[in-house]
C-alpha positions as a printed Julia matrix, in Angstrom:
298×3 Matrix{Float64}:
 -11.7   -22.96  -14.43
  -8.99  -23.51  -17.04
  -6.22  -23.97  -14.51
  -5.48  -27.4   -15.97
  -4.05  -25.84  -19.14
  -0.26  -25.5   -19.53
   1.06  -22.27  -18.02
   2.29  -20.67  -21.25
  -1.01  -21.38  -22.97
  -2.89  -19.82  -20.08
  -0.6   -16.81  -20.32
  -1.27  -16.34  -24.03
  -5.04  -16.8   -23.59
  -5.13  -14.44  -20.6
  -3.17  -11.77  -22.48
  -5.47  -12.11  -25.48
  -8.64  -11.86  -23.37
  -7.35   -8.86  -21.37
  -6.31   -7.12  -24.61
  -9.72   -7.84  -26.15
 -11.45   -6.57  -23.0
  -9.34   -3.39  -23.1
 -10.13   -2.72  -26.78
 -13.87   -3.37  -26.36
 -14.05   -1.14  -23.27
 -11.9     1.62  -24.78
 -14.28    2.15  -27.71
 -17.32    3.23  -25.62
 -15.02    5.22  -23.33
 -13.81    7.24  -26.34
 -17.36    7.78  -27.6
 -18.65    9.05  -24.23
 -15.43   11.03  -23.66
 -15.84   12.89  -26.97
 -19.48   13.61  -26.14
 -18.41   14.95  -22.75
 -15.79   17.13  -24.44
 -18.16   18.76  -26.93
 -20.99   19.22  -24.41
 -19.58   21.58  -21.74
 -22.78   21.54  -19.68
 -22.07   20.61  -16.02
 -25.04   18.26  -15.6
 -24.32   16.47  -18.88
 -20.62   16.2   -18.07
 -21.42   14.83  -14.62
 -23.71   12.21  -16.18
 -20.97   11.29  -18.66
 -18.46   10.96  -15.81
 -20.72    8.49  -14.01
 -21.23    6.47  -17.21
 -17.48    6.41  -17.83
 -16.67    5.22  -14.31
 -19.28    2.48  -14.72
 -17.63    1.38  -17.99
 -14.13    1.47  -16.47
 -15.37   -0.56  -13.48
 -16.69   -3.19  -15.9
 -13.18   -3.42  -17.35
 -11.85   -4.26  -13.86
 -14.67   -6.76  -13.28
 -14.03   -8.53  -16.59
 -10.28   -8.69  -15.9
 -10.97  -10.22  -12.47
 -13.27  -12.75  -14.17
 -10.5   -13.65  -16.62
  -8.06  -14.24  -13.76
 -10.59  -16.46  -11.96
 -11.19  -18.42  -15.15
  -7.52  -18.98  -15.9
  -5.87  -19.26  -12.49
  -6.42  -20.74   -9.06
  -5.41  -17.88   -6.77
  -5.71  -18.18   -3.01
  -6.56  -14.75   -1.62
  -5.99  -13.68    1.96
  -7.24  -10.13    2.63
  -7.03   -8.77    6.17
  -9.01   -5.63    7.01
 -11.09   -3.42    4.77
 -14.45   -4.32    6.28
 -15.27   -0.66    6.98
 -14.51    0.75    3.53
 -17.13    2.98    1.93
 -17.75    3.79   -1.72
 -18.87    7.35   -0.99
 -15.83    8.58    0.94
 -12.76   10.45   -0.25
  -9.59    8.45    0.4
  -5.88    8.42   -0.25
  -4.35    4.98   -0.93
  -0.69    4.14   -0.39
   0.92    0.77   -1.04
   4.22   -0.98   -1.44
   5.09   -1.76   -5.06
   6.72   -5.02   -6.17
   5.18   -5.89   -9.54
   2.72   -4.68  -12.19
   0.46   -7.31  -10.62
  -0.01   -4.89   -7.69
  -2.24   -2.64   -9.8
  -4.6    -5.49  -10.67
  -4.57   -6.67   -7.05
  -5.61   -3.24   -5.79
  -8.27   -2.8    -8.46
  -9.72   -6.23   -7.7
  -9.87   -6.04   -3.9
 -11.1    -2.42   -3.79
 -13.63   -2.5    -6.64
 -16.99   -1.03   -5.48
 -15.58   -0.69   -1.94
 -14.0     2.71   -2.58
 -14.49    5.21   -5.44
 -12.8     4.16   -8.68
  -9.03    4.36   -8.16
  -7.23    7.22   -9.9
  -3.69    8.55  -10.05
  -2.39   12.11  -10.1
  -0.98   12.75  -13.58
   1.35   15.45  -14.84
  -0.63   18.15  -16.61
   1.38   17.63  -19.83
  -0.02   14.08  -20.15
  -3.43   15.45  -21.07
  -2.01   15.91  -24.6
  -1.18   12.2   -25.04
  -3.29   11.04  -28.02
  -6.49    9.23  -26.99
  -5.24    8.36  -23.48
  -5.13   12.02  -22.42
  -8.78   12.39  -23.4
  -9.66    9.16  -21.57
  -7.88   10.28  -18.39
  -9.57   13.67  -18.55
 -12.98   12.1   -19.17
 -12.51    9.7   -16.25
 -11.69   12.71  -14.04
  -8.12   11.71  -13.28
  -6.65   14.7   -11.44
  -3.91   16.53  -13.35
  -1.21   18.31  -11.4
   1.08   21.19  -12.24
   4.5    20.58  -10.69
   7.46   22.97  -10.9
  10.98   21.55  -10.51
  13.44   22.94   -7.97
  15.6    24.25  -10.82
  12.66   26.07  -12.4
  11.7    27.67   -9.09
  15.27   28.92   -8.57
  14.92   30.89  -11.79
  11.31   31.91  -11.05
  11.05   32.18   -7.22
   7.82   34.18   -7.49
   6.05   30.98   -8.61
   6.73   29.11   -5.35
   3.54   27.42   -4.21
   1.77   28.3    -7.46
   1.79   24.67   -8.64
  -0.06   23.51   -5.52
  -2.55   26.37   -5.92
  -3.21   25.43   -9.58
  -3.66   21.76   -8.68
  -5.93   22.61   -5.76
  -8.19   24.66   -8.06
  -8.27   21.78  -10.54
  -9.45   19.5    -7.72
 -12.37   21.75   -6.75
 -14.83   19.42   -8.49
 -13.88   16.61   -6.11
 -15.53   18.48   -3.24
 -18.84   16.98   -4.33
 -17.53   13.9    -6.16
 -15.8    11.25   -4.0
 -12.44   10.09   -5.3
  -9.73    7.56   -4.44
  -6.17    8.7    -5.12
  -3.48    6.02   -5.42
   0.22    6.54   -4.77
   3.07    4.01   -4.85
   5.38    5.85   -2.51
   8.53    3.97   -3.43
   8.23    5.51   -6.89
   9.27    2.3    -8.63
   8.93   -1.46   -8.31
  11.02   -3.25   -5.69
  14.01   -5.27   -6.91
  17.02   -6.56   -5.01
  19.29   -4.45   -7.24
  17.41   -1.23   -6.47
  17.35   -2.22   -2.79
  21.13   -2.55   -2.71
  21.71    0.63   -4.71
  19.52    2.64   -2.35
  21.05    1.01    0.73
  17.47    0.83    1.95
  17.15    0.38    5.73
  14.08   -1.8     5.15
  14.12   -5.53    4.5
  11.36   -5.75    1.88
  10.85   -2.13    0.85
  12.59    0.66   -0.99
  12.86    4.08    0.62
   9.56    5.98    0.46
   9.42    9.29   -1.41
   7.53   11.71    0.78
   7.33   14.66   -1.64
   4.64   13.24   -3.93
   2.25   12.29   -1.14
   2.86   15.64    0.59
   1.9    17.37   -2.67
  -1.37   15.37   -2.88
  -2.2    16.18    0.73
  -1.38   19.83    0.13
  -3.77   19.94   -2.82
  -6.57   17.72   -1.49
  -6.02   17.25    2.24
  -9.14   19.2     3.15
 -11.34   16.83    1.11
  -9.9    13.45    2.09
 -11.69   11.38    4.74
  -9.15    8.64    5.28
  -5.82    7.07    4.38
  -5.76    3.43    3.24
  -2.38    1.96    4.05
  -2.21   -1.25    1.98
   0.48   -3.91    2.17
   0.81   -6.6    -0.51
   2.84   -9.79   -0.11
   3.5   -12.72   -2.44
   4.44  -15.85   -0.43
   5.96  -17.57   -3.48
   8.14  -14.57   -4.28
   7.68  -11.51   -6.45
   6.68  -12.52   -9.95
   6.26  -10.63  -13.19
   2.91   -9.88  -14.8
   3.65  -12.69  -17.26
   4.15  -15.07  -14.32
   0.75  -13.95  -13.06
  -0.92  -14.58  -16.42
   0.68  -18.03  -16.63
  -0.67  -19.02  -13.21
   2.71  -19.11  -11.44
   1.43  -16.76   -8.71
  -1.11  -18.83   -6.81
  -1.35  -16.95   -3.5
  -1.68  -13.26   -2.7
  -1.88  -11.77    0.8
  -3.05   -8.23    1.46
  -3.42   -6.13    4.62
  -5.66   -3.05    4.56
  -5.34   -0.45    7.32
  -7.82    2.42    7.3
  -6.48    5.47    9.11
  -7.72    8.95    9.85
  -5.56   11.66    8.26
  -3.94   13.64   11.1
  -4.19   17.4    10.73
  -0.53   17.75   11.64
   0.6    16.1     8.38
  -1.01   18.89    6.33
   1.54   21.62    5.77
   3.94   23.35    3.4
   6.36   20.56    2.5
   8.37   22.58   -0.02
   8.94   25.75    2.0
   8.85   24.66    5.66
  11.99   22.63    6.58
  10.67   21.8    10.04
   7.4    20.42    8.65
   9.31   18.56    5.89
  11.44   16.79    8.49
   8.36   15.94   10.58
   6.5    14.59    7.55
   9.43   12.45    6.39
   9.76   10.96    9.88
   6.02   10.22    9.92
   6.24    8.45    6.54
   9.32    6.5     7.62
   7.39    5.35   10.69
   4.66    3.95    8.44
   7.32    2.19    6.38
   8.92    0.58    9.45
   5.5    -0.85   10.34
   4.88   -1.93    6.74
   8.2    -3.76    6.58
   7.29   -5.75    9.71
   3.8    -6.38    8.31
   5.22   -7.9     5.11
   7.36  -10.23    7.25
   4.27  -11.24    9.24
   2.17  -11.79    6.1
   4.84  -14.01    4.57
   5.42  -16.07    7.71
   1.85  -16.44    8.99
   0.09  -19.34    7.25
  -3.28  -18.93    8.99
């Protein structure tokens, strides 16, 4: 433990070690990714995918080790005892800081399939990273804007169909899909601008999660509703690296995915209203849960 070092020094050392870890991990990822790209044989590509996930998981493990070395963090995690690494799941969480991503990766590592995000299809052309995301089997989605569909109404629903076909491989390969439903990190300024009805949350955006469920709802086994709270206040990632965040509290709720929340969000107003009310209900509970996590010392 190097928690005795001055905070700024710990921050610099942590940043250096995480950057070094990222560079060292990225090199083998690129090598295996290129091999996967030039060898379009399903069995070989599947083997490469498993190797890549193993490498990416090591990156998370090493980062967690760096945090343990540099900082004294008191963790309180409630729930999650029944998580399984071979089940398909959708993960939703409140979003307050970039620290949230590392928190989720750390507490869920090896308990659920490696966490992935839906990415816009255009991002596959980002140099190096697009290849890495493709190789790690991040799902790419095709999403048409409302303005585009007004000009091309015959393409309504086509984006969901394209994404669903792209997700066919996940029928036999368990996957965890992550979604920060607020769409951005919580700040008091954003909270005021939104006139959010919640105390500690921004308004949830239901469209993105409805799209995921529309594309993959038939494959998913469960919904993980995760709530993250920082008793000392929301800090930046730099605060985290410097050891200024010393306690993190997390609640994990595993839920079955009700069949009634699978529907046509874009074209069925009645279902859209039902789905938004269902999501808002989850957010009311999450807001109360954050209050409980912050107030309960035990």
